[in-house]
N, CA, C and O atoms as a GROMACS GRO file, in nm:
protein
  396
    1MET      N    1  -1.129  -2.274  -5.212
    1MET     CA    2  -0.964  -2.318  -5.205
    1MET      C    3  -0.881  -2.183  -5.261
    1MET      O    4  -0.775  -2.136  -5.221
    2SER      N    5  -0.968  -2.140  -5.367
    2SER     CA    6  -0.902  -2.029  -5.403
    2SER      C    7  -0.911  -1.886  -5.372
    2SER      O    8  -0.844  -1.791  -5.411
    3PHE      N    9  -1.036  -1.896  -5.271
    3PHE     CA   10  -0.985  -1.774  -5.207
    3PHE      C   11  -0.872  -1.804  -5.075
    3PHE      O   12  -0.813  -1.705  -5.033
    4LEU      N   13  -0.847  -1.922  -5.018
    4LEU     CA   14  -0.762  -1.951  -4.898
    4LEU      C   15  -0.612  -1.905  -5.001
    4LEU      O   16  -0.541  -1.811  -4.967
    5ARG      N   17  -0.585  -1.984  -5.118
    5ARG     CA   18  -0.482  -1.924  -5.163
    5ARG      C   19  -0.470  -1.804  -5.180
    5ARG      O   20  -0.350  -1.782  -5.186
    6GLN      N   21  -0.530  -1.706  -5.192
    6GLN     CA   22  -0.506  -1.614  -5.226
    6GLN      C   23  -0.487  -1.524  -5.092
    6GLN      O   24  -0.423  -1.423  -5.067
    7HIS      N   25  -0.558  -1.593  -5.032
    7HIS     CA   26  -0.517  -1.453  -4.851
    7HIS      C   27  -0.456  -1.507  -4.777
    7HIS      O   28  -0.432  -1.438  -4.678
    8ILE      N   29  -0.400  -1.643  -4.775
    8ILE     CA   30  -0.318  -1.713  -4.687
    8ILE      C   31  -0.189  -1.718  -4.733
    8ILE      O   32  -0.186  -1.767  -4.846
    9GLN      N   33  -0.081  -1.686  -4.690
    9GLN     CA   34   0.056  -1.656  -4.760
    9GLN      C   35   0.148  -1.740  -4.660
    9GLN      O   36   0.253  -1.782  -4.708
   10HIS      N   37   0.123  -1.770  -4.530
   10HIS     CA   38   0.206  -1.891  -4.436
   10HIS      C   39   0.141  -1.933  -4.324
   10HIS      O   40   0.048  -1.864  -4.282
   11ILE      N   41   0.173  -2.037  -4.265
   11ILE     CA   42   0.078  -2.125  -4.164
   11ILE      C   43   0.181  -2.157  -4.076
   11ILE      O   44   0.268  -2.241  -4.097
   12VAL      N   45   0.171  -2.088  -3.977
   12VAL     CA   46   0.295  -2.148  -3.855
   12VAL      C   47   0.237  -2.214  -3.728
   12VAL      O   48   0.158  -2.153  -3.656
   13TYR      N   49   0.265  -2.301  -3.710
   13TYR     CA   50   0.263  -2.398  -3.641
   13TYR      C   51   0.316  -2.425  -3.488
   13TYR      O   52   0.416  -2.495  -3.476
   14VAL      N   53   0.258  -2.378  -3.377
   14VAL     CA   54   0.346  -2.354  -3.257
   14VAL      C   55   0.317  -2.468  -3.167
   14VAL      O   56   0.200  -2.490  -3.137
   15VAL      N   57   0.422  -2.551  -3.117
   15VAL     CA   58   0.384  -2.672  -3.058
   15VAL      C   59   0.431  -2.665  -2.918
   15VAL      O   60   0.552  -2.639  -2.918
   16LYS      N   61   0.390  -2.678  -2.816
   16LYS     CA   62   0.460  -2.685  -2.650
   16LYS      C   63   0.457  -2.824  -2.649
   16LYS      O   64   0.351  -2.886  -2.658
   17GLU      N   65   0.584  -2.886  -2.638
   17GLU     CA   66   0.558  -3.032  -2.610
   17GLU      C   67   0.593  -3.065  -2.470
   17GLU      O   68   0.704  -3.039  -2.422
   18ASN      N   69   0.476  -3.135  -2.393
   18ASN     CA   70   0.539  -3.203  -2.263
   18ASN      C   71   0.433  -3.129  -2.151
   18ASN      O   72   0.436  -3.159  -2.031
   19ARG      N   73   0.314  -3.001  -2.224
   19ARG     CA   74   0.237  -2.927  -2.164
   19ARG      C   75   0.134  -2.929  -2.219
   19ARG      O   76   0.111  -2.946  -2.339
   20THR      N   77   0.056  -2.909  -2.122
   20THR     CA   78  -0.135  -2.928  -2.153
   20THR      C   79  -0.195  -2.793  -2.198
   20THR      O   80  -0.136  -2.700  -2.143
   21TYR      N   81  -0.270  -2.763  -2.260
   21TYR     CA   82  -0.320  -2.612  -2.322
   21TYR      C   83  -0.294  -2.569  -2.187
   21TYR      O   84  -0.193  -2.503  -2.161
   22ASP      N   85  -0.412  -2.616  -2.065
   22ASP     CA   86  -0.426  -2.549  -1.958
   22ASP      C   87  -0.302  -2.496  -1.870
   22ASP      O   88  -0.305  -2.387  -1.812
   23GLN      N   89  -0.211  -2.569  -1.866
   23GLN     CA   90  -0.085  -2.545  -1.791
   23GLN      C   91  -0.023  -2.433  -1.825
   23GLN      O   92   0.044  -2.365  -1.747
   24ILE      N   93  -0.051  -2.398  -2.001
   24ILE     CA   94   0.046  -2.273  -2.089
   24ILE      C   95  -0.089  -2.180  -2.074
   24ILE      O   96  -0.101  -2.100  -1.982
   25LEU      N   97  -0.168  -2.194  -2.155
   25LEU     CA   98  -0.276  -2.053  -2.207
   25LEU      C   99  -0.455  -2.122  -2.114
   25LEU      O  100  -0.569  -2.106  -2.159
   26GLY      N  101  -0.425  -2.178  -2.010
   26GLY     CA  102  -0.537  -2.204  -1.939
   26GLY      C  103  -0.608  -2.073  -1.913
   26GLY      O  104  -0.730  -2.057  -1.908
   27ASP      N  105  -0.518  -1.985  -1.897
   27ASP     CA  106  -0.553  -1.821  -1.846
   27ASP      C  107  -0.612  -1.760  -1.979
   27ASP      O  108  -0.725  -1.710  -1.969
   28LEU      N  109  -0.579  -1.759  -2.045
   28LEU     CA  110  -0.618  -1.716  -2.188
   28LEU      C  111  -0.760  -1.657  -2.221
   28LEU      O  112  -0.838  -1.738  -2.271
   29PRO      N  113  -0.812  -1.513  -2.199
   29PRO     CA  114  -0.972  -1.501  -2.198
   29PRO      C  115  -1.048  -1.556  -2.322
   29PRO      O  116  -1.171  -1.552  -2.320
   30VAL      N  117  -0.996  -1.597  -2.408
   30VAL     CA  118  -1.052  -1.698  -2.539
   30VAL      C  119  -1.005  -1.854  -2.523
   30VAL      O  120  -0.894  -1.896  -2.488
   31GLY      N  121  -1.098  -1.912  -2.551
   31GLY     CA  122  -1.081  -2.057  -2.578
   31GLY      C  123  -1.135  -2.109  -2.443
   31GLY      O  124  -1.176  -2.035  -2.354
   32ASN      N  125  -1.129  -2.274  -2.434
   32ASN     CA  126  -1.186  -2.338  -2.316
   32ASN      C  127  -1.055  -2.377  -2.201
   32ASN      O  128  -1.023  -2.481  -2.144
   33GLY      N  129  -1.018  -2.279  -2.202
   33GLY     CA  130  -0.933  -2.309  -2.074
   33GLY      C  131  -0.927  -2.302  -1.943
   33GLY      O  132  -0.979  -2.201  -1.896
   34ASP      N  133  -0.883  -2.375  -1.868
   34ASP     CA  134  -0.924  -2.358  -1.718
   34ASP      C  135  -0.831  -2.286  -1.659
   34ASP      O  136  -0.718  -2.336  -1.653
   35PRO      N  137  -0.854  -2.160  -1.605
   35PRO     CA  138  -0.735  -2.075  -1.527
   35PRO      C  139  -0.650  -2.146  -1.397
   35PRO      O  140  -0.537  -2.123  -1.356
   36ASN      N  141  -0.760  -2.248  -1.346
   36ASN     CA  142  -0.703  -2.282  -1.236
   36ASN      C  143  -0.585  -2.387  -1.278
   36ASN      O  144  -0.530  -2.440  -1.181
   37LEU      N  145  -0.561  -2.407  -1.345
   37LEU     CA  146  -0.473  -2.536  -1.398
   37LEU      C  147  -0.344  -2.484  -1.475
   37LEU      O  148  -0.247  -2.550  -1.512
   38ALA      N  149  -0.371  -2.327  -1.491
   38ALA     CA  150  -0.262  -2.234  -1.521
   38ALA      C  151  -0.124  -2.276  -1.468
   38ALA      O  152  -0.118  -2.248  -1.348
   39MET      N  153  -0.036  -2.320  -1.504
   39MET     CA  154   0.133  -2.274  -1.417
   39MET      C  155   0.187  -2.255  -1.446
   39MET      O  156   0.292  -2.264  -1.382
   40TYR      N  157   0.186  -2.191  -1.607
   40TYR     CA  158   0.296  -2.116  -1.696
   40TYR      C  159   0.226  -2.001  -1.722
   40TYR      O  160   0.192  -2.002  -1.840
   41GLY      N  161   0.182  -1.883  -1.654
   41GLY     CA  162   0.026  -1.818  -1.752
   41GLY      C  163   0.117  -1.737  -1.752
   41GLY      O  164   0.229  -1.753  -1.704
   42GLN      N  165   0.063  -1.614  -1.822
   42GLN     CA  166   0.077  -1.482  -1.882
   42GLN      C  167   0.206  -1.439  -1.847
   42GLN      O  168   0.286  -1.417  -1.938
   43ALA      N  169   0.238  -1.424  -1.736
   43ALA     CA  170   0.354  -1.355  -1.667
   43ALA      C  171   0.491  -1.470  -1.681
   43ALA      O  172   0.603  -1.424  -1.659
   44ILE      N  173   0.484  -1.557  -1.704
   44ILE     CA  174   0.593  -1.680  -1.724
   44ILE      C  175   0.589  -1.692  -1.915
   44ILE      O  176   0.694  -1.681  -1.979
   45THR      N  177   0.479  -1.712  -1.970
   45THR     CA  178   0.496  -1.713  -2.122
   45THR      C  179   0.409  -1.612  -2.174
   45THR      O  180   0.292  -1.637  -2.203
   46PRO      N  181   0.469  -1.486  -2.190
   46PRO     CA  182   0.406  -1.363  -2.268
   46PRO      C  183   0.441  -1.411  -2.423
   46PRO      O  184   0.349  -1.436  -2.501
   47ASN      N  185   0.535  -1.417  -2.450
   47ASN     CA  186   0.510  -1.484  -2.636
   47ASN      C  187   0.395  -1.571  -2.714
   47ASN      O  188   0.328  -1.563  -2.816
   48PHE      N  189   0.418  -1.681  -2.575
   48PHE     CA  190   0.288  -1.746  -2.618
   48PHE      C  191   0.168  -1.721  -2.619
   48PHE      O  192   0.101  -1.769  -2.710
   49HIS      N  193   0.098  -1.630  -2.506
   49HIS     CA  194   0.015  -1.545  -2.484
   49HIS      C  195   0.010  -1.457  -2.609
   49HIS      O  196  -0.103  -1.446  -2.658
   50ALA      N  197   0.120  -1.387  -2.678
   50ALA     CA  198   0.099  -1.298  -2.765
   50ALA      C  199   0.020  -1.363  -2.866
   50ALA      O  200  -0.093  -1.341  -2.910
   51ILE      N  201   0.129  -1.468  -2.898
   51ILE     CA  202   0.078  -1.560  -3.051
   51ILE      C  203  -0.084  -1.604  -3.045
   51ILE      O  204  -0.153  -1.600  -3.147
   52ALA      N  205  -0.135  -1.643  -2.923
   52ALA     CA  206  -0.233  -1.714  -2.954
   52ALA      C  207  -0.348  -1.612  -2.932
   52ALA      O  208  -0.462  -1.635  -2.972
   53ARG      N  209  -0.315  -1.505  -2.870
   53ARG     CA  210  -0.432  -1.376  -2.885
   53ARG      C  211  -0.426  -1.300  -3.040
   53ARG      O  212  -0.527  -1.238  -3.075
   54GLN      N  213  -0.312  -1.304  -3.130
   54GLN     CA  214  -0.285  -1.233  -3.229
   54GLN      C  215  -0.331  -1.299  -3.316
   54GLN      O  216  -0.411  -1.242  -3.391
   55PHE      N  217  -0.300  -1.440  -3.340
   55PHE     CA  218  -0.316  -1.581  -3.473
   55PHE      C  219  -0.473  -1.641  -3.393
   55PHE      O  220  -0.567  -1.581  -3.342
   56VAL      N  221  -0.451  -1.746  -3.407
   56VAL     CA  222  -0.558  -1.830  -3.364
   56VAL      C  223  -0.494  -1.937  -3.270
   56VAL      O  224  -0.380  -1.981  -3.264
   57ASP      N  225  -0.640  -1.973  -3.177
   57ASP     CA  226  -0.572  -2.039  -3.090
   57ASP      C  227  -0.672  -2.193  -3.090
   57ASP      O  228  -0.794  -2.197  -3.078
   58LEU      N  229  -0.607  -2.276  -3.102
   58LEU     CA  230  -0.672  -2.431  -3.114
   58LEU      C  231  -0.662  -2.492  -2.964
   58LEU      O  232  -0.583  -2.574  -2.918
   59ASP      N  233  -0.752  -2.435  -2.915
   59ASP     CA  234  -0.805  -2.470  -2.783
   59ASP      C  235  -0.810  -2.608  -2.758
   59ASP      O  236  -0.772  -2.668  -2.658
   60GLU      N  237  -0.892  -2.678  -2.919
   60GLU     CA  238  -0.991  -2.816  -2.859
   60GLU      C  239  -0.908  -2.919  -3.011
   60GLU      O  240  -0.978  -2.981  -3.092
   61PHE      N  241  -0.718  -2.913  -3.017
   61PHE     CA  242  -0.671  -3.009  -3.070
   61PHE      C  243  -0.612  -3.126  -2.994
   61PHE      O  244  -0.534  -3.096  -2.904
   62TYR      N  245  -0.630  -3.225  -3.011
   62TYR     CA  246  -0.600  -3.322  -2.988
   62TYR      C  247  -0.533  -3.418  -3.076
   62TYR      O  248  -0.574  -3.449  -3.188
   63CYS      N  249  -0.415  -3.469  -3.012
   63CYS     CA  250  -0.329  -3.596  -3.091
   63CYS      C  251  -0.330  -3.717  -2.962
   63CYS      O  252  -0.345  -3.720  -2.839
   64SER      N  253  -0.305  -3.806  -3.069
   64SER     CA  254  -0.328  -3.950  -3.000
   64SER      C  255  -0.182  -4.033  -2.971
   64SER      O  256  -0.166  -4.154  -2.954
   65GLY      N  257  -0.104  -3.946  -2.971
   65GLY     CA  258   0.027  -4.012  -2.936
   65GLY      C  259   0.013  -4.010  -2.798
   65GLY      O  260  -0.060  -3.937  -2.732
   66GLU      N  261   0.116  -4.126  -2.749
   66GLU     CA  262   0.148  -4.183  -2.609
   66GLU      C  263   0.252  -4.096  -2.572
   66GLU      O  264   0.214  -4.029  -2.475
   67VAL      N  265   0.358  -4.069  -2.605
   67VAL     CA  266   0.464  -4.025  -2.587
   67VAL      C  267   0.534  -3.914  -2.672
   67VAL      O  268   0.469  -3.883  -2.771
   68SER      N  269   0.651  -3.846  -2.656
   68SER     CA  270   0.706  -3.716  -2.745
   68SER      C  271   0.710  -3.815  -2.917
   68SER      O  272   0.650  -3.780  -3.019
   69GLN      N  273   0.800  -3.940  -2.901
   69GLN     CA  274   0.816  -3.992  -3.013
   69GLN      C  275   0.727  -3.982  -3.113
   69GLN      O  276   0.755  -3.908  -3.207
   70ASP      N  277   0.613  -4.048  -3.113
   70ASP     CA  278   0.519  -4.068  -3.167
   70ASP      C  279   0.380  -3.936  -3.182
   70ASP      O  280   0.300  -3.895  -3.266
   71GLY      N  281   0.417  -3.913  -3.051
   71GLY     CA  282   0.300  -3.756  -3.064
   71GLY      C  283   0.356  -3.630  -3.165
   71GLY      O  284   0.278  -3.546  -3.210
   72TRP      N  285   0.502  -3.629  -3.195
   72TRP     CA  286   0.528  -3.522  -3.274
   72TRP      C  287   0.445  -3.570  -3.445
   72TRP      O  288   0.399  -3.488  -3.525
   73GLN      N  289   0.448  -3.728  -3.464
   73GLN     CA  290   0.437  -3.743  -3.542
   73GLN      C  291   0.268  -3.709  -3.617
   73GLN      O  292   0.223  -3.665  -3.723
   74TRP      N  293   0.212  -3.766  -3.478
   74TRP     CA  294   0.049  -3.747  -3.493
   74TRP      C  295   0.025  -3.583  -3.523
   74TRP      O  296  -0.055  -3.550  -3.611
   75SER      N  297   0.073  -3.516  -3.472
   75SER     CA  298   0.074  -3.340  -3.438
   75SER      C  299   0.115  -3.299  -3.560
   75SER      O  300   0.067  -3.187  -3.574
   76THR      N  301   0.195  -3.337  -3.682
   76THR     CA  302   0.259  -3.265  -3.807
   76THR      C  303   0.194  -3.355  -3.851
   76THR      O  304   0.082  -3.303  -3.849
   77ALA      N  305   0.178  -3.470  -3.896
   77ALA     CA  306   0.156  -3.544  -4.068
   77ALA      C  307  -0.021  -3.587  -3.983
   77ALA      O  308  -0.077  -3.631  -4.083
   78GLY      N  309  -0.095  -3.595  -3.905
   78GLY     CA  310  -0.235  -3.653  -3.861
   78GLY      C  311  -0.204  -3.782  -3.881
   78GLY      O  312  -0.301  -3.843  -3.926
   79ARG      N  313  -0.101  -3.854  -3.865
   79ARG     CA  314  -0.095  -4.017  -3.870
   79ARG      C  315   0.034  -4.026  -3.819
   79ARG      O  316   0.112  -3.932  -3.828
   80GLY      N  317   0.073  -4.180  -3.744
   80GLY     CA  318   0.198  -4.232  -3.702
   80GLY      C  319   0.272  -4.333  -3.821
   80GLY      O  320   0.217  -4.443  -3.821
   81LEU      N  321   0.331  -4.326  -3.875
   81LEU     CA  322   0.429  -4.441  -3.951
   81LEU      C  323   0.395  -4.577  -3.887
   81LEU      O  324   0.355  -4.580  -3.770
   82ASP      N  325   0.408  -4.687  -3.956
   82ASP     CA  326   0.385  -4.795  -3.929
   82ASP      C  327   0.575  -4.806  -3.804
   82ASP      O  328   0.602  -4.802  -3.684
   83LEU      N  329   0.646  -4.818  -3.930
   83LEU     CA  330   0.795  -4.789  -3.827
   83LEU      C  331   0.791  -4.707  -3.679
   83LEU      O  332   0.837  -4.744  -3.571
   84ASN      N  333   0.762  -4.656  -3.693
   84ASN     CA  334   0.761  -4.574  -3.582
   84ASN      C  335   0.652  -4.608  -3.461
   84ASN      O  336   0.681  -4.610  -3.342
   85GLU      N  337   0.530  -4.632  -3.512
   85GLU     CA  338   0.452  -4.701  -3.414
   85GLU      C  339   0.507  -4.829  -3.327
   85GLU      O  340   0.471  -4.855  -3.212
   86LYS      N  341   0.612  -4.913  -3.414
   86LYS     CA  342   0.666  -5.017  -3.352
   86LYS      C  343   0.779  -4.994  -3.284
   86LYS      O  344   0.810  -5.070  -3.192
   87ILE      N  345   0.874  -4.866  -3.326
   87ILE     CA  346   1.028  -4.867  -3.252
   87ILE      C  347   0.998  -4.777  -3.123
   87ILE      O  348   1.078  -4.744  -3.035
   88VAL      N  349   0.845  -4.744  -3.136
   88VAL     CA  350   0.885  -4.625  -2.951
   88VAL      C  351   0.849  -4.740  -2.857
   88VAL      O  352   0.924  -4.716  -2.762
   89VAL      N  353   0.790  -4.839  -2.827
   89VAL     CA  354   0.803  -4.936  -2.761
   89VAL      C  355   0.962  -4.938  -2.686
   89VAL      O  356   0.996  -4.893  -2.577
   90ILE      N  357   1.055  -5.021  -2.810
   90ILE     CA  358   1.195  -5.080  -2.789
   90ILE      C  359   1.231  -4.913  -2.738
   90ILE      O  360   1.312  -4.930  -2.648
   91HIS      N  361   1.213  -4.794  -2.751
   91HIS     CA  362   1.260  -4.739  -2.750
   91HIS      C  363   1.270  -4.661  -2.590
   91HIS      O  364   1.373  -4.624  -2.533
   92TYR      N  365   1.117  -4.649  -2.536
   92TYR     CA  366   1.121  -4.615  -2.423
   92TYR      C  367   1.092  -4.726  -2.334
   92TYR      O  368   1.034  -4.708  -2.227
   93GLY      N  369   1.128  -4.832  -2.372
   93GLY     CA  370   1.160  -4.975  -2.261
   93GLY      C  371   1.321  -4.987  -2.234
   93GLY      O  372   1.406  -4.900  -2.250
   94LYS      N  373   1.336  -5.096  -2.196
   94LYS     CA  374   1.502  -5.084  -2.134
   94LYS      C  375   1.574  -5.138  -2.231
   94LYS      O  376   1.692  -5.165  -2.209
   95GLY      N  377   1.515  -5.165  -2.358
   95GLY     CA  378   1.615  -5.235  -2.463
   95GLY      C  379   1.667  -5.102  -2.556
   95GLY      O  380   1.750  -5.123  -2.644
   96GLY      N  381   1.614  -4.966  -2.532
   96GLY     CA  382   1.625  -4.856  -2.588
   96GLY      C  383   1.718  -4.726  -2.549
   96GLY      O  384   1.824  -4.733  -2.488
   97TRP      N  385   1.671  -4.634  -2.586
   97TRP     CA  386   1.760  -4.521  -2.535
   97TRP      C  387   1.812  -4.490  -2.420
   97TRP      O  388   1.727  -4.441  -2.345
   98GLN      N  389   1.932  -4.499  -2.367
   98GLN     CA  390   1.957  -4.510  -2.269
   98GLN      C  391   2.009  -4.330  -2.195
   98GLN      O  392   2.086  -4.249  -2.247
   99ARG      N  393   1.932  -4.314  -2.060
   99ARG     CA  394   1.959  -4.157  -2.066
   99ARG      C  395   2.005  -4.155  -1.932
   99ARG      O  396   2.041  -4.048  -1.881
   0.00000   0.00000   0.00000
């Protein structure tokens, strides 16, 4: 841990909501992506591609959230809060948020 503390100053975690890895970075030459599924490839998302090439590519990172509301907690905290798990059903059902 002391080695890491001496050599790592910042961690930047970029999450692209409502898109799969393959849809954005499937055409990246590294990683386990499928170029046939790249809907928003290098030409459309040059900044995402530059970040993935310059830093770390987390192509096998999975989140167990079912929808955005609980997915954010799983991807940033590694777990879902009990209250959040219970209200997701209400908010995404007929009695919740009106859009």
